[in-house]
C-alpha positions in Angstrom: 79.5 72.6 150.8 81.7 75.9 149.7 84.8 74.5 152.0 84.5 71.1 150.4 84.0 72.5 147.1 87.4 74.5 147.6 89.2 71.8 148.8 88.2 69.6 145.7 89.5 73.0 143.8 92.7 73.0 145.4 93.3 69.4 145.2 92.4 69.2 141.4 94.8 72.2 140.7 97.5 71.1 143.1 97.5 74.6 144.6 100.1 74.7 147.1 99.6 78.6 147.8 96.5 78.3 148.3 97.0 75.4 151.1 99.1 77.7 152.5 97.0 81.0 152.7 94.3 78.5 154.1 97.0 77.9 157.0 98.2 81.4 157.2 94.3 82.0 158.1 94.2 79.8 160.9 95.5 82.5 163.2 92.5 84.9 161.5 90.8 87.3 164.5 87.9 85.7 163.0 86.5 82.4 164.3 84.5 81.8 161.5 87.0 82.2 159.0 89.3 79.9 161.2 86.5 77.4 161.3 86.1 77.6 157.3 89.7 77.1 157.0 90.3 73.8 159.0 87.1 72.6 157.4 88.3 73.1 154.0 92.1 72.1 155.3 90.9 68.6 156.9 88.8 68.1 153.4 91.5 68.6 151.3 93.6 66.4 153.5 91.0 63.5 152.8 91.3 64.1 149.0 95.2 64.8 148.8 96.9 64.8 152.1 100.5 65.3 150.5 99.2 68.9 150.1 98.4 69.3 153.9 101.4 66.7 155.5 103.9 69.6 155.5 101.6 71.4 158.0 101.7 68.9 161.0 103.1 71.2 163.0 100.5 74.0 163.0 97.4 71.3 163.1 99.3 69.8 166.3 99.1 74.0 167.7 95.5 74.2 166.7 94.9 71.4 169.2 95.5 73.8 172.0 92.6 75.9 171.0 90.0 76.6 173.4 87.2 76.1 170.1 86.1 72.3 170.1 85.7 72.7 166.6 89.2 74.0 165.7 90.5 70.8 168.4 88.2 68.2 166.4 88.9 70.0 162.9 93.2 69.6 163.5 92.6 66.1 164.9 90.7 65.1 161.9 93.5 67.0 159.7 96.1 65.1 161.8 94.4 61.4 160.9 94.6 62.5 157.3 98.2 62.8 157.2 99.6 60.1 159.5 101.2 58.0 157.1 103.0 61.0 155.1 104.3 62.2 158.5 104.2 59.5 160.9 107.5 60.5 162.8 106.3 64.1 163.8 102.7 62.7 164.7 104.6 60.1 166.9 106.4 62.8 168.6 103.3 64.5 169.4 101.6 61.6 171.1 101.3 62.7 174.4 99.9 65.9 173.3 97.2 63.7 170.8 96.2 61.5 173.4 95.5 64.3 175.9 93.7 66.1 173.9 91.6 63.2 172.8 90.8 62.0 176.6 89.2 65.5 176.8 87.6 66.1 173.6 84.5 65.5 171.7 83.6 62.6 170.0 85.1 63.4 166.8 88.4 64.3 168.3 88.2 60.7 170.0 87.3 59.1 166.6 90.4 60.7 164.8 92.6 59.7 167.7 91.8 56.1 167.3 92.2 56.8 163.7 96.1 58.3 163.9 96.8 55.2 166.7 96.1 52.3 163.9 97.2 54.2 161.2 100.6 54.4 163.2 100.3 51.2 164.7 100.7 49.7 161.1 104.2 50.5 160.8 106.6 48.5 162.8 108.6 51.1 164.6 105.6 52.5 166.5 103.4 49.5 166.9 103.8 48.7 170.2 103.6 52.2 171.8 100.3 52.8 169.7 98.9 49.2 170.3 99.6 50.5 174.4 97.6 53.6 173.7 95.0 52.1 171.9 94.7 49.7 174.8 93.8 52.7 176.9 91.6 54.1 174.7 89.1 50.9 174.3 89.0 50.8 178.3 87.4 54.2 178.5 85.9 54.1 174.8 81.8 55.6 174.1 79.6 52.6 174.1 78.7 53.9 170.6 82.5 54.1 169.4 83.6 50.6 171.0 82.7 48.5 168.2 84.1 50.7 165.5 87.4 51.0 167.5 88.2 47.3 167.9 87.2 46.4 164.4 89.6 48.8 163.1 92.3 47.8 165.7 92.6 44.1 164.3 95.1 44.7 162.2 97.2 45.5 165.2 96.4 42.5 166.7 99.6 39.3 166.7 100.7 36.8 169.2 102.3 38.9 171.4 99.1 41.2 172.2 95.9 39.2 171.4 95.2 38.4 174.8 95.3 41.6 176.2 93.1 42.8 173.4 90.6 40.1 173.6 90.6 40.6 177.8 89.7 44.6 177.1 87.0 43.7 174.7 85.8 41.1 176.7 85.6 43.4 179.6 83.9 45.9 178.0 80.9 43.3 176.3 78.9 44.1 179.5 78.7 48.1 178.4 77.0 46.7 175.4 74.5 44.6 176.9 71.9 46.9 176.3 73.0 47.3 172.4 72.6 44.3 170.8 73.8 45.2 167.7 76.9 46.9 168.9 77.3 43.6 171.2 77.0 41.2 168.3 79.9 43.2 166.3 82.0 43.0 169.5 81.5 39.1 170.0 82.3 39.0 166.2 85.7 40.6 166.6 86.4 38.4 169.8 85.5 35.3 168.0 87.9 36.2 165.0 90.7 36.6 167.2 90.7 33.6 169.1 
């Protein structure tokens, strides 16, 4: 709660110096301070992404951390600033994808958000859709319907068949989860 309160205060005051201080503290020797800072930064990214958008390089560097909490926190921050700094995130998609592949569910969730947000921009649409298809092939069952639903706006006449094919293939993985199965069926029906 204190981190969220601090993020709200920084956002309300448009406190750029406070943001810089938090970013600098990501390199603090105490991992607890690092954890508090990344939490505050991604909460701030949700509230006012333009305040943290200039720190994409720092967040991308945090993806190399040996601490999962810093990795997924950085991925959360990156997903918040995707539309504010698309070219830089697009240029780092290889690294972002590699981290997501080995990362936690939270890391994968925010990777999916990055792909759908970047994929909504014409210049990145094809590459992001390809990566999204790869993610759908291996996505955890619990996340699969959400990823599919969120990706629907990226489907067009050119990629509809492969999207439906992947979702249909993954339906069998949802056989024992009726609610998730129905959600996936609904996505498939809407696209046919």
